[in-house]
Every structure is written in C-alpha cells, then in structure tokens.
C-alpha positions, -999 to 999 in steps of 0.1 A, spaced: -150 -182 -9 -181 -173 12 -160 -174 44 -135 -149 29 -163 -127 16 -181 -125 50 -149 -118 69 -139 -91 44 -173 -75 46 -171 -75 84 -137 -59 84 -148 -32 60 -180 -23 80 -163 -24 114 -132 -4 103 -153 23 86 -175 26 117 -145 32 140 -132 60 117 -167 74 113 -173 74 151 -140 92 158 -147 119 132 -183 122 143 -178 124 180 -144 141 185 -140 165 155 -153 199 162 -181 209 138 -177 177 119 -194 177 86 -207 142 94 -231 156 121 -256 163 93 -264 126 91 -282 126 125 -278 128 163 -270 91 169 -236 77 159 -249 44 148 -279 58 129 -257 85 114 -232 59 102 -260 38 86 -273 68 68 -238 77 56 -234 41 43 -267 44 25 -258 78 9 -223 64 0 -238 33 -17 -261 55 -38 -232 78 -48 -243 108 -27 -208 117 -15 -213 154 -8 -189 183 -13 -157 196 0 -160 225 24 -145 247 -4 -172 237 -28 -161 210 -53 -183 179 -55 -169 145 -46 -170 122 -76 -155 89 -86 -135 104 -115 -123 140 -120 -146 159 -143 -138 196 -141 -126 221 -116 -159 218 -97 -153 181 -89 -127 160 -71 -121 125 -84 -116 102 -54 -108 70 -73 -80 87 -93 -65 100 -60 -65 65 -45 -53 47 -77 -22 68 -79 -11 58 -44 -18 21 -52 0 23 -85 32 37 -69 29 15 -39 24 -18 -58 51 -8 -84 76 -1 -56 67 -34 -38 71 -55 -70 104 -37 -78 117 -46 -43 105 -82 -46 121 -85 -81 155 -71 -70 155 -92 -38 146 -124 -57 173 -120 -83 200 -110 -59 192 -135 -32 188 -163 -57 222 -155 -73 238 -153 -38 225 -186 -25 220 -208 -54 248 -195 -77 271 -184 -49 276 -150 -66 299 -127 -46 288 -97 -67 251 -103 -60 259 -107 -23 277 -73 -21 250 -55 -41 223 -71 -19 242 -61 13 244 -25 0 206 -24 -7 200 -39 28 221 -10 43 201 16 24 168 -1 32 174 6 69 171 43 62 137 59 65 119 71 33 121 107 44 159 107 40 155 95 4 129 122 -2 154 148 11 183 133 -10 162 132 -42 150 168 -37 182 185 -27 210 164 -40 195 152 -72 175 183 -78 140 168 -83 113 190 -69 78 177 -77 59 150 -95 67 114 -104 103 103 -111 120 69 -113 141 78 -83 109 80 -62 99 45 -73 133 33 -62 130 51 -29 97 34 -22 112 0 -31 142 3 -9 133 28 19 118 20 53 130 -16 54 109 -27 24 138 -44 5 154 -56 37 123 -73 50 118 -92 17 155 -101 15 158 -114 50 127 -136 45 139 -149 12 174 -156 25 160 -179 51 135 -193 26 161 -201 -1 185 -217 24 156 -241 33 148 -247 -3 183 -259 -10 178 -290 11 143 -299 -2 139 -331 -22 126 -314 -54 154 -289 -56 180 -317 -50 163 -337 -77 163 -308 -101 200 -303 -96 208 -340 -102 187 -340 -134 203 -308 -146 170 -291 -147 164 -254 -139 163 -248 -101 144 -216 -105 116 -234 -125 110 -257 -95 115 -230 -68 92 -202 -83 60 -215 -67 77 -214 -33 90 -179 -40 55 -168 -49 42 -183 -17 68 -164 2 57 -131 -12 20 -139 -5 28 -148 31 45 -114 36 19 -95 16 -2 -79 44 27 -66 64 46 -53 33 15 -35 19 12 -15 52 48 -4 51 49 3 13 17 24 13 27 44 43 60 52 26 41 61 -6 19 86 11 49 103 26 65 106 -9 33 119 -24 30 145 4 66 155 -1 65 158 -38 29 168 -43 22 137 -65 -15 134 -72 -24 107 -46 -36 103 -10 -5 120 4 -11 151 -18 -48 151 -9 -39 151 28 -16 181 22 -42 200 1 -74 192 19 -64 186 54 -30 199 66 -28 231 46 -64 244 52 -62 235 89 -28 252 94 -40 283 75 -75 284 90 -74 267 123 -111 271 129 -122 252 98 -135 216 102 -116 186 88 -130 175 54 -147 145 71 -167 133 42 -137 133 19 -117 115 45 -145 89 49 -147 82 11 -109 80 8 -108 56 38 -136 35 24 -119 30 -10 -85 23 6 -100 -3 30 -121 -19 4 -92 -22 -21 -68 -35 6 -93 -61 19 -101 -73 -16 -64 -76 -24 -59 -95 8 -89 -118 0 -75 -125 -35 -41 -132 -19 -55 -157 5 -73 -176 -23 -41 -176 -45 -20 -187 -15 -44 -216 -7 -45 -227 -44 -7 -226 -47 -3 -245 -14 -26 -273 -25 -8 -275 -59 26 -277 -41 13 -306 -19 
C-alpha cells in the first residue's frame, strides 16, 4: 500500500511539473509567470496555491472553483467528472458486450454471437471521428449527450476490438484449465468459475484501455459540445486562440484540469493494482 502511494505521488508530482515547465517556458505571456522567475520555485508556489484552493481566474474573468456556482465561476471538477463518466460508461459497455459475445462464441459455440462480435470488431477499427460524423449528419443528432455517443465510445477507435481480441485468447486458454474442465464435468456454471479470470483480464488491460477511451471521449465532447474536458478545450483554448491569436493560453485552467485528470487516473490505477493483486492471490 505504501509503495503504491509513494509511486503514485511521484508520478503526479513529476507529470505536473513537466506540464507546468512547458507552459511556463514556452507559452508566450503565460499566466503562470506570475508565480516567479524560476521554473522550480514557480512550480512549488503553484502547488502551494493549488493545495490551498487559490486557483485563480480565467483570462475572461470567471473564478476557477471546484463546483460551478454562478456565471462568475467555472466548476473544474464537474468538467472533469463528465469526461470520466462518459469514458468509464463506454469502457464498461464495451467490456460487457465483448464478455457476453466472446463467452457465447467460445464456450457455447454460438454462431450468432460470433457473427455479431465480428461485425462489432469491424466497426471498432473505424476511428471515433467517423462515428461522430455519422451520428451528427446521418442520425441527425447535433449536440449534447445521447445513447449513440456512448455506443460510439464503446466501439470506436479499437476499444471493443482490443478487449475482444484479448478475451478470445484468454477464453481459449481458460477452456483447458483444470477448474473449468472440472466445472463442466460437475455440471456447474462455467461462468461462475471463470468470472475471476475475466475480471483479472480487464484489470490487466485497464491502463491502456483508459488512455484510448478517454482520448475518444474528449473528441466526442469537443464535437458535440458536451460539458466535459473536450468542450472546455473548445471553449477556453481553441476558440479564443483562433479568434484572438494574441491572447495567452488559459494556463492556470489547463494546469488544474491536468492535475485533476492525472490524480484521478493515478488513483484508479493504484486501486486497480491492489484489486488485481488481491484477486491474483485468491485465485492461487
């Protein structure tokens, strides 16, 4: 536990320092310059101000806060939480679809499940941008959340395909294990004995899948103006810079968003490692 905590803390501190150093040294008229003339000292001062909830303001005026209060504030946590909600929901949907179809294909020898899974695998090789285009222009959905968007996140950009390919190999190996053979001979539920191995499979893929899913989610949010990191990038970074090319990037906002994203991802990764270790010991 202590080892995981120390490593997680080191990753958070180092990652944020790299982002801070880039914005501080290479962004013209960076808003982070107010923290001092030395990169390291300025970063330490920013960390102190961040810990004490002095997050500053956007260049346009609104104060950066944890939650949205009124039109004079911008809630950072709500912005990040939308992205994680959509991303995790899409990931779990992809995992559930793949688990059911792959299980039916391999253990129950279902031709229907094999055909459906093959079709999803084909769609999964298409980039998420194509799904955004199809949803907007073919299905006529312009903005905001919709169930089609969740499906697009679950299937697009190889999300479903990566899970399915891993599970296909995993389930073929499970077929020949002693506990699955024993379960079949006893007439017991195969899934009941395989579910721990299936969970371990998801946890082993977790870090790589999270990166793919959240990148896709940000694209969807940008495209459909869903209140999340993608929409924040459109509203506070791309749009102002394209319209007013001399304005500085909202460095403080970007740092707070980065801090919350990195902290949440690292915490989830740490929890994943502890669960994986516990399940592995239980299986042994």
